[in-house]
Structure formats: C-alpha cells, structure tokens
C-alpha positions as semicolon CSV with decimal commas, in nm:
position;residue;x (nm);y (nm);z (nm)
1;M;-0,119;-1,844;-1,137
2;T;0,096;-1,663;-0,948
3;T;-0,023;-1,562;-0,565
4;P;-0,013;-1,190;-0,517
5;I;0,141;-1,214;-0,146
6;W;0,489;-1,314;-0,132
7;L;0,723;-1,379;0,237
8;K;0,957;-1,097;0,281
9;D;1,299;-1,135;0,492
10;I;1,321;-0,860;0,745
11;E;1,589;-0,783;1,014
12;C;1,369;-0,597;1,339
13;K;1,587;-0,291;1,437
14;C;1,455;-0,268;1,771
15;C;1,592;-0,645;1,883
16;G;1,810;-0,756;1,550
17;A;1,567;-1,042;1,507
18;K;1,502;-1,190;1,168
19;F;1,181;-1,295;1,024
20;K;0,962;-1,331;0,716
21;T;0,663;-1,130;0,697
22;P;0,387;-1,129;0,461
23;R;0,390;-0,847;0,141
24;L;0,126;-0,808;-0,093
25;K;0,225;-0,687;-0,498
26;P;0,020;-0,363;-0,518
27;S;-0,037;-0,502;-0,938
28;A;-0,276;-0,725;-0,757
29;L;-0,512;-0,469;-0,611
30;V;-0,809;-0,393;-0,815
31;V;-1,041;-0,114;-0,649
32;K;-1,424;-0,176;-0,670
33;N;-1,539;0,133;-0,526
34;M;-1,508;0,416;-0,255
35;D;-1,693;0,516;0,065
36;S;-1,703;0,892;0,190
37;D;-1,456;0,835;0,426
38;F;-1,206;0,679;0,183
39;H;-1,281;0,316;0,228
40;K;-1,178;0,128;-0,031
41;T;-1,349;-0,218;-0,151
42;Y;-1,121;-0,436;-0,339
43;D;-1,141;-0,709;-0,612
44;S;-0,994;-0,942;-0,399
45;V;-0,715;-0,933;-0,178
46;N;-0,754;-0,676;0,130
47;P;-0,473;-0,491;0,207
48;M;-0,513;-0,393;0,508
49;F;-0,439;-0,727;0,597
50;Y;-0,111;-0,699;0,489
51;A;0,011;-0,297;0,581
52;I;0,148;-0,408;0,909
53;T;0,471;-0,518;1,029
54;T;0,513;-0,683;1,345
55;C;0,871;-0,880;1,493
56;S;0,839;-1,215;1,606
57;E;1,030;-1,168;1,920
58;C;0,977;-0,805;2,044
59;N;0,625;-0,720;1,895
60;Y;0,782;-0,387;1,744
61;S;0,491;-0,286;1,515
62;A;0,443;0,004;1,233
63;R;0,364;0,068;0,888
64;N;0,576;-0,165;0,602
65;E;0,720;0,136;0,521
66;D;0,794;0,284;0,838
67;F;0,939;-0,061;1,009
68;E;1,231;-0,078;0,772
69;K;1,305;0,295;0,705
70;V;1,231;0,471;1,070
71;L;1,577;0,479;1,224
72;L;1,494;0,357;1,601
73;E;1,820;0,480;1,758
74;Y;1,664;0,842;1,781
75;H;1,362;0,686;1,972
76;P;1,460;0,527;2,287
77;E;1,140;0,512;2,402
78;I;1,050;0,218;2,121
79;M;1,346;0,046;2,197
80;K;1,273;0,037;2,571
81;L;0,899;-0,055;2,496
82;A;1,003;-0,294;2,251
83;Q;1,248;-0,457;2,554
84;G;1,021;-0,445;2,804
85;I;0,745;-0,689;2,559
86;K;1,053;-0,931;2,480
87;T;1,195;-0,985;2,852
88;S;0,815;-1,008;2,963
89;G;0,742;-1,322;2,796
90;K;0,418;-1,183;2,651
91;I;0,482;-1,195;2,286
92;V;0,203;-1,203;2,074
93;K;0,278;-1,446;1,790
94;F;0,184;-1,483;1,472
95;S;0,238;-1,724;1,196
96;Q;0,524;-1,637;0,930
97;T;0,311;-1,757;0,639
98;T;0,072;-1,574;0,410
99;E;-0,239;-1,624;0,567
100;V;-0,355;-1,335;0,768
101;T;-0,668;-1,367;0,934
102;L;-0,872;-1,099;1,067
103;D;-0,749;-1,151;1,431
104;D;-0,426;-1,146;1,309
105;A;-0,482;-0,826;1,119
106;V;-0,672;-0,650;1,376
107;N;-0,376;-0,727;1,676
108;K;-0,104;-0,586;1,452
109;H;-0,255;-0,288;1,391
110;L;-0,340;-0,240;1,735
111;L;0,028;-0,340;1,845
112;A;0,178;-0,053;1,588
113;I;-0,073;0,199;1,728
114;A;0,076;0,133;2,083
115;F;0,423;0,162;1,931
116;Y;0,302;0,538;1,752
117;K;0,208;0,639;2,063
118;C;0,535;0,606;2,223
119;F;0,685;0,824;1,948
120;K;0,779;1,177;2,021
121;P;0,667;1,393;1,879
122;E;0,345;1,156;1,812
123;N;0,229;1,146;1,419
124;Q;-0,161;1,171;1,527
125;N;-0,239;1,142;1,141
126;T;-0,138;0,799;1,082
127;I;-0,265;0,725;1,432
128;S;-0,632;0,821;1,313
129;G;-0,511;0,653;0,984
130;L;-0,455;0,343;1,150
131;Y;-0,799;0,389;1,365
132;M;-0,952;0,422;1,019
133;H;-0,816;0,053;0,875
134;L;-0,965;-0,120;1,203
135;T;-1,256;0,099;1,153
136;W;-1,299;-0,040;0,798
137;M;-1,192;-0,414;0,855
138;Y;-1,501;-0,442;1,091
139;R;-1,750;-0,257;0,867
140;E;-1,615;-0,541;0,620
141;V;-1,735;-0,787;0,863
142;E;-2,070;-0,559;0,932
143;D;-1,941;-0,525;1,313
144;V;-2,172;-0,254;1,364
145;E;-2,052;-0,167;1,730
146;K;-1,655;-0,233;1,686
147;E;-1,688;-0,022;1,340
148;K;-1,822;0,268;1,583
149;V;-1,571;0,232;1,871
150;Y;-1,278;0,269;1,623
151;L;-1,466;0,551;1,435
152;A;-1,488;0,722;1,754
153;K;-1,120;0,670;1,828
154;S;-0,993;0,800;1,471
155;L;-1,212;1,089;1,483
156;E;-1,015;1,197;1,854
157;Y;-0,691;1,152;1,647
158;Y;-0,787;1,341;1,339
159;I;-0,912;1,630;1,559
160;K;-0,571;1,601;1,686
161;T;-0,417;1,620;1,423
162;Y;-0,660;1,949;1,281
163;E;-0,527;2,094;1,636
164;K;-0,173;2,049;1,645
165;G;-0,148;2,122;1,241
166;S;0,128;1,919;1,189
167;F;0,153;1,571;1,011
168;V;-0,143;1,688;0,793
169;P;-0,095;1,462;0,435
170;E;-0,057;1,673;0,141
171;K;-0,349;1,481;-0,058
172;L;-0,582;1,564;0,183
173;G;-0,459;1,892;0,302
174;E;-0,613;2,085;0,584
175;P;-0,949;2,100;0,406
176;G;-0,932;1,698;0,375
177;I;-0,870;1,690;0,771
178;I;-1,150;1,868;0,839
179;Y;-1,391;1,731;0,620
180;M;-1,283;1,383;0,796
181;I;-1,404;1,512;1,103
182;G;-1,718;1,589;0,916
183;E;-1,783;1,304;0,784
184;L;-1,692;1,095;1,097
185;N;-1,910;1,296;1,344
186;R;-2,191;1,230;1,082
187;R;-2,133;0,835;1,090
188;L;-2,190;0,845;1,434
189;G;-2,467;1,041;1,448
190;D;-2,408;1,367;1,583
191;N;-2,525;1,560;1,269
192;N;-2,518;1,908;1,424
193;E;-2,149;1,890;1,455
194;A;-2,075;1,714;1,107
195;V;-2,254;2,007;0,952
196;K;-2,040;2,256;1,156
197;W;-1,710;2,116;1,016
198;F;-1,851;2,054;0,647
199;A;-1,927;2,414;0,630
200;R;-1,558;2,497;0,803
201;A;-1,441;2,279;0,528
202;V;-1,644;2,463;0,225
203;Q;-1,522;2,787;0,370
204;H;-1,152;2,734;0,422
205;Q;-0,939;2,929;0,223
206;Q;-0,732;2,643;0,054
207;I;-1,007;2,418;-0,086
208;S;-0,976;2,600;-0,428
209;N;-0,700;2,326;-0,412
210;F;-0,914;2,041;-0,327
211;S;-1,229;2,055;-0,517
212;N;-1,287;1,639;-0,440
213;I;-1,291;1,746;-0,052
214;E;-1,503;2,036;-0,122
215;N;-1,785;1,783;-0,316
216;L;-1,753;1,536;-0,069
217;A;-1,822;1,764;0,184
218;R;-2,152;1,929;0,047
219;D;-2,230;1,568;-0,042
220;G;-2,222;1,458;0,308
221;W;-2,393;1,833;0,441
222;E;-2,693;1,715;0,193
223;K;-2,711;1,394;0,315
224;I;-2,821;1,553;0,656
225;T;-3,008;1,812;0,506
226;Q;-3,195;1,470;0,337
227;E;-3,234;1,312;0,647
228;K;-3,415;1,582;0,826
229;R;-3,664;1,657;0,578
230;K;-3,760;1,317;0,588
231;A;-3,738;1,292;1,004
232;K;-4,020;1,597;0,941
C-alpha cells in the first residue's frame, strides 16, 4: 500500500537552509464527521499534523501554502525574528521524517503563530485558525483544559477579525465569523454572550448567502434554549 505521507525538499526563504518536510496527499483524507465549530474528524491521518512547515535552521514557520509563496523580502520583521532565533542557538528541533507527533504538531503551530503575529498587517483570521487547530488537536486527545485555553485565544482573534473587517474568508463571510464568535462563547460556557452573536449572525444582511451558517447559528441558539429548559 502506498503511504499517503511523503517528504518534500524545501528551501527556507528566511535563511536559505534546505531541508525535508512531511506532506500529506489530499486524496488520503476521508472525513468521518464535523463538529459545530468546523472541526473535522478524519478516518485515518490527521491533516493538522502536516499543516505547518518549519525551517530546521531558523525555525521560520508558516502554513504550507504561505511558506512557499509569501515573499519575505517585504517583511523585514519576519527575517529579523528568524535570524534572531538562528543566532541564539535556541532552535526547536524536528525530525525530517514522515512521523509527526502531537508535541511536534503543537510546537510547529505555536512557532507559526509567533511569526504570523509579526507580519504587518497582522492577519487575525489566520491566527484564529491556527489556534483552532490547537483546540481541535487537544480535543481529539480529550485534554479539556488545553482545549479551552486555545478556544479562548481563538475567540480573541475571531473578535479582532470581525472588528477589523479585514481578511474575512469568502467561505464564511462576515456572518460566519460572527457565528464562530457565538459558537466559541457557547463552548466556553458564556451562553448569554453566545446568544447575542448568534442573533447578529441570523439577522446579518448577507445571511441569505450563507444558509449553512444560518442553520448552525439557529442550532447553537436552540442548544442554549434547551439547556436553560433542563436547568429549570
């Protein structure tokens, strides 16, 4: 049987180092189910473990597509951070094999988040998405406390995405960002705040273009209503 994971040769745009990084063939992904915050459970391999590329020499880290496409000469702050890590000698080492552990995946995501926070302008939606990856990885191993930690961090950046009004993904639109703020509040136990955001999503002027988001917002609202009924 052919393995769905392969090693790709990469050259770092920060320091010029050449290294190998694992990649996952999209054809290997089979979704079993999806949670209300868009967490997908897969039949075998978890793609989140292979979503980040990290340089072996300077630890520059980014989503796979960004690592190869973003022109770093326009981002001196990123080059400076990577060079600082390299000269400090405090490199986080990762094996250049197809095996990726939970700890490796988490550390790569944390490094990527640190770099994305240095980009100007900051892409809040990308950062919130990376925090959601951490949330989901800890959910899958049933580490509730760490799941909540990263849920809260992701919520913070979804709110920033909404407030700034920039980098809103087309698939979600603004109603989707509003819904996610409501859903993360619900998962963190703040039902009153969740209902406010669900109502905003349902009443949004663009909601007719996102029927799936409207259904999810109404479902989340109904879950809270049912909880209140049970509590009484």
